[in-house]
N, C-alpha and C positions, 0 to 999 in steps of 0.2 A: 504493499500500500504506499510505503514511503516513495518508492520509485514513481508510482502513479501521481503522487502530489508533485514531485519534481517536474514530471512531464507536463502537467498542467500549466506550469509557469514558463514553458518555452515560448519562444516568440510565435505570435499568432500565425504569421505566414508559413513558418516551418511546418506547421501542421498540415500543409498541403501535400506532403509526401504520400505515396501510395499506401504504404502500410498503416501510417497513422490515420489516414482517413478511413480505411476499413475498420481499424479498431474503434474509432469513434462511433461508427455506424453499428457495431456489433456488441460493444460493451454493455449496452443497456439490456441486452438479451443473456449475456454470459457473465456479466459481473467482473470483478477484479480477478486477476489471475497472477500466479506466482511468477510465470514466464513472460510477463509484460514486455521487459526489455528485449527478450529474444524475438517475440512476435513483432515488435516495432522496428526491429533492425533486419530480420530475416524475411525478405519479400517471398522466398520460396514457399513459406508456410501459408501464404494468402494468395497464391496464384490461381487456385481452383475455388471458385464461389458457386455453390449449387443454387438452384432456383429459389430454394427456402430463404437463403441468406440474402440474395438479391432482393427477394420480395420484402424482406424485413427492412432492408436498406431503403428500398423505394417508399415504404409506408412512413418511415421516419422523415425521409426528405419531403414527402407531401405535407406532413404535419408540421414539422419544425421549418422547413424551407419556405412555406408560404406565410411564416410567422403566425400561425394560428395560435401556438403557445407562447408566443412573444407578443401578443395582441396589444397589451397595455401601453408600453412605452412607444413602439414605433407608430401605432395608429391611434389609439385613444387619445394620447397626450401630445400628439402632433397633428396628424392629418385631420382627425375628426374635429379638432378645433379650428384648423386653418380653413377647412371647407364649411365650417359653422353647422355640422350636424348637432354639435353639442357645445355648451359653454362650461367653463371650469368653475367648481365650487370649493376647491381644496387650496388653502392658502399656502401649502409646501410645493404647489406645482405651478411654476411661472411660465410654462411653455405657451399658455394661452395669451401671455403678454409678450409673445415672440422672443422669450429667453430661451436661447438654443442650450438646453441642458446637456453638458458634455458627457455626464455619466451614462445617461440613457443612450446617447449616440454611440458612445464606446461599447456598451453591452450589446447593442443590436449589431453593430459591425463585426465585433469579435464572434458573436454567436453565429452569425451567418457564414463568415469565411472560415472559422476554424473548425466548423462542424459541417455545414450543409455544402459549402463549396467544394470541400475535399471529397465528401461522400458522393456527390453528384458526379464529380470526374472519375472517380473509381467505378461507378456504376456504368457510366458511359463506355469506359474502356473494357470492362468485362462483359459487356453486351455488344461489343463492336461486330456488326454482321459479317465482315470479311473474315473474322476469326470464329464467331460464334453464330452461324446462320439461324440456328434454332432459337436464338434470343433477339432476333431482329426487331421485333415489335416492341420488346421491352426497351431496346435501345431508342426507337423512335419516339415512345412516349416519354422517355427520359429527356430527349432533346426538347419536346414541347415544354415540359416542365422547367428546363434550364432557361428556356426563352422567357416564359412568364415570371420566373423568380427574379432573374437578372434584370429584367425590364423594370420591376418594381424598385430595385436599388439604384439603377441608373437614373430613375425618375426622382429619387430622393437626393442623390449626391452629384450626379453628373458623370464625368469620367471616373471609372472604377477599374480595379483588376478584373479582367475577363478572359482574354485569349490565353494568357499564361498561368492561370490559376492551376494548381497541381504541378508546378514545374519543379518541385523539390528543393528550391533554393529558398535562402533566407529573405530575399527580396523578390517581390512580384511587381511588375510594371503596371501602370495604369494605361487604360486605353480610352480613346476619345469616344464620347457618347455617339457621334456621328458613325464611326466605324462599327460600334457595337450595334447600333440599331440597324444599319444596313446589312450586318451579317444575320440578323435574325431572320430575314425573309429567306435566303437560301437554306438556312437551317431548317426552317418550316418546310420548304420544298423537299428536302432530303427525308424529313420525317413522314410527311404525306406519301412520298413515293414508296417508302418501306411499308407503310400501313396498307397501302392500296395493293401492293404486290403480295401481301400475306394475310388476306382476310381471314382466314381461319385459324392462324397461329396464335396460341394463348399468350397472354401478357399480364402477370401479376395477379390476376383473379381477385380474390378477396383482399389482398394487400393494397389493392387500388381502391381507396376509400371515397373516390370521386365516381368513377364510371364502372367499377368492378371488372376492368379489362375489356370493356366493350369497345372494339375498334372503330366501328362506325361513329360512335359518339366522340371519340378522340379526333377523328378527321374533322368532325363539324366544330370541335373546340379549337383545333389549330386554324381553321379558317376564320372562325370569329376572332381569334387572337390576331391574326394577320390583318383583319379589318381595323381593330383597335389600334395597332401599330402604325397602320396607314394614316389614320386620322390624326395621330399624334404628331406626324412629320409633315402634315399637310401645309403648314406656313412656312417651311424652309425647303422642302422638296415636293412641290405640288404635283409635278409630273409622275414621280415615283409613287407618291401617295395614291394618286388616281389609279394607276396601273395595278398597285397591289390591293386596293380596296375593290376594284372590279373583278379582279382574279378571285378574291376571297368569295365574294357573293355568287360569282358564276359556279363555284365549286360547292357551295352549300354551307351557309352560316346558321346559327341558332335561330329558330323561328318560333318554337313552342317551349313550354316549361319542362317537356320531356327532354329537352336538349340541355337544360341547365346544368352547370358544372358545380354541384354542391358537395363539399366534403362532409361526409356523414361522421359526425363526432360520436365517440362511445365513452364509456365510463373511464377508460384509460388514455384515450385521445380526446379529451373533453373540451367543450366550448367554454372559452374564458369569460365571455360577456356576463353571463348570470353570475359568476363568482365575483365579478367587479362591482356589481350594482350596489351591494351592501356597503361599499366604501364611501359612497356619497361624493364621488370625485366630479361628476359631471351631471348636467341636465340639458333639457331641450334649449336651443339657441333661440334668440329673438328672430333670426332670420327663417327658421323653420316654423316658428309660431306664425309669423306674418303670412307665409304661403299656405300652410295647412289650414289654418283658421280662415283665411281669406277664401280659399278654395272649397271650404267645407269639404275637405278631403275625406273619403270614407276610410282610407288607410290609416288616418291619424290615430284612432284608438287602438290600432294594432301595433303601430310603430312606437307610441309613447302612451304613458299612463297619465290620468288626470292628476293634478296636485292633490296631495293627501288633505290639505286644509279645507279646501272648498270645491273639490271636484272639477275645477276648470283646467283647461290645457294652457300652460303658460311656459314661455321661455324667457331668456335674459340675453342681454348683450354680452359679447365676448370681451375678455381683457380687463376685467375689474381689478383694481388694485386691492392688495391685501386687507387694508383697513375697511374697505367698502364691503368686502365679503363677510366682514364680522359685524358690520353696523347697519346694513340696509336689510330690513326685514324681509323684503320680498326675495331676497337671494338665499334664504334659508332653504335647505333641501325639500322641506315638506310643502313649500309654496310654489315649487317648480316641478315640471313634468320629467319624470324618469323614463328610461327606456320601457317598451311595452310588455304586455302580460306574457308573451311567449317565452320570455327569459326568466320568469319566476314561476314556482319557487326553484331555488338551485338544485334541490335534491332530486327533482324530476327532469332537469333540463340539460344534463350533461350530454345528451345524445342529439342535440339540435344540428341541423345542417348549418354549415359554414359556406357562405356564397363566395365562390372563387370567380365565376364569370357567368353571365346568364342572358337569357334571350331579351329581356327589356333593353340592356345596353346595346345588343346587336341592332334592334330595330331603330333606336335613337341615332346610332352611328349612320345607318343607312338613310334616315331622314335628313341628317346633316349632309351626307353625301349627295343626296338628291338635290338639295339646295345649291350644291356646288356644280351641278349638271354632270355629275358622275352617273354611270349606268348602274343603278342599285336595283334594277328590276322592279321598281316600284316608285310611287310618287312620294314626295316628302310628306304630304298630309296623311296618306295611307300608312306609311311607315311609322309616322308619330302616333297615330291612333292604335296601330297594332302594338307599339311599345306600351301604351298605357294599358291595354288589354292584357298584355303579357305580365305586367306588374301586378295588375288586379288578380290575374289568374294564380299567380304565386301565393298571394296572400289569401286565397280561399282555404288554404290548409289551416289557416288560424281563424276562419270565420268570416271572411269578407263575403258579402252578398254580391255576386256577379250582376244582379239586377240593378245595381247602381251604377254600372259602367257607362251606359249610353247618356244618362242624364249628366254624368261628370265630364264626358268628352264633349258635350254640347254646351256645357256651362260657360256663361259670361262673367262668372265670379272673378275677382281680382284679389291679390294679396291685400293685407289691411295693416293698419298701424297697431302697434301693441303698447302694453303699459310702459315698456322700456324704449320704445322707439316711436317717436310722434308721426313718422312718415312710413307708408308701406314700402317694402323693399323693392317692389316692381308695380307696374300698371297693367301687365299683359294678362289676358284671361286664359282659361284652359282651351276654349274653342279655338281651333286652329285658324290662323290668319294667312291664307294662301296668297294675299295680295301684297304683303309687305314682308319681304325676306328678312329684315332686321327683326321685326317682331316675331316671325316664325322661328328664327335661330334662337331668340331668347326663350321662346316657348319650349322648344326641343331641349334646351339646356336645363331648364327648370324641371321638366318632366324626367330628364335622365337622372338629374340630381336626386329626385324623389325615387325614381325606379331603380337605382343602384344602391340606395340606402340598404344597409349600413356600412358599405364599403368606402370609407373615407379616404383610404390610401389611393384608389383609383380616381375618386372624384377630386381629391386636391391637385392631382396631375391634370385632369381634364379642365379643371377651372383655371389653372395657370395657363393653359394652352388658349382657351377661348375667352377668358376673362368673364365667363358666365357660368352659372347665374350670378347676379348681383349679391353682394354681401354687405351688411352694415359694417361701418368703420368700428374697430375695437375701441374700448374705453381708454386704454393706455398702452404704451409700449415700452419695454425694457431694453429694447435693442437700439443702439445708436444708429444703426443702418436701415432701420424700418420705421416709418411714421404709421400712425393709427389707421391711415387710409391705405396702407400698402399691404400686400400679401407676401409672406415668405416664399421665395422662388426655389429654395432648395435647403437642405441641411449642411452644415459645415462638416468636414472630415473628422473622423474620430482622433482624439488626441494621441491615442495608442499608435496611430499610423506615423506621426510625427517623431514619436520616440523609437519605433522599431522598423519603419520603412521610410525614412525621411527623404532620401533621394527620389524615391518613387513617387511619393505624395506631392513633392514639390514639382515634379514634372507633370504630374496630374493637374495641379493647379494651372499650369501653363497651357494644358489642353482645355482647361475649363474657359479660359479667355477672360478672367476676371479674378478677383480676390477670393479667397476662401471665406466667403460671407453669405448670410442668408439671402441677401438682396441681388446676388449675382445670378443672371438668368442662364438657363441651360440652353443647350444647342437647338432644341425644338421649340424654345420658348422666346423668339426674338422680340424686341421692342416693338 
């Protein structure tokens, strides 16, 4: 065990070696061993990985790699605040005031690269179809998972280590976000070609907690991911974006709730949100209240709970100072709306699905693409209404009445002012306005923001790209580089990188094109 403790303090990047990565993936199943050092240095001992071990590795990559068990710090305390799904109530958490909390960033960075980055590299190596043709589909699905996981990290930071991860060296170079993004498309091409060539080859089975190894669903997932990536780069590479978006739609993207990519949590790979609700760290934002209350949205009672004190749905502005959190009565947890009833009680909600990517997003991407005159095989209006329908359809599992759909789609209701915001956040109705592209784009953005809830990680990225939907200014900022009217454009690099990978991170900042600050825009997010 003493050897194991010493190994945990090795430099993060060194953990990218082949043997270490395998050990990290398998230790949770086999525990500590007396021959740790031999296993860590003798690669021969780990050259043969059977399907069960690969399946276990994949299951852990799905759960940890998509940050489901790291939900609190990367998503709840950063992205969910920045996209204003929620507002902060905890005086110990300054991230809602744009304070870039280094310890949280460090933990997320090291957790991803020292565990998932290495494990994923090993999984891809040990399922390489040229050497293991019977594991070709396992390789293809791992490729798709690699794209969506690294996309999320690139969206948070910008240039990151990507192409040379698992090089076995003490230092791993950073790659430009442009190069990373442009490599995603051929990676998806390769994965799709493999899956289509092997329609009956088994892949992961029950270890795949998203699709159970269903090849056709992974093909649809990959195409939908391609559509998302295409829209992300549409402001910097419009021609490439259109080509890739049209290619995705032509090959088949998500259209119904049966296509949704939902990680099925279990008692051992549990959903973190129910466990966080008792901590009273966050409540509904004023932006969310303005939209949901104004639209009289039937999803509101499922997404949020009424305030305990008076049964009203109520949110608050983001970025309150610590003194205000303790002195303004309306900011007490019982006076504001918590997340909805599907997350409580904790004892019965460990097995909730965790939304990875789903059909409402695909429809709203197609709606925006149609506004750009891309061939989305539908009109913007039809795609918009289909996106609302898909979102309503998802919520029927928690009691939404689909009979409310048509009235909602035809509604001329608009967002409203709130107790904490004297003006509504927007003036656009639900009813689609095909006569005005600017209004239509804002409508699409608002409904996408509602339809992709609670995935703040994705919506913060989308909101940076489009500057929509609108959001209230925060009350105060503790970041000298961000005013209350601004939105953080990225997270700064982990301090551990400056300590352990200094030359590489400095080169990465050069690729970033600006200082390592929260106001520096990413490649796909131009001024």
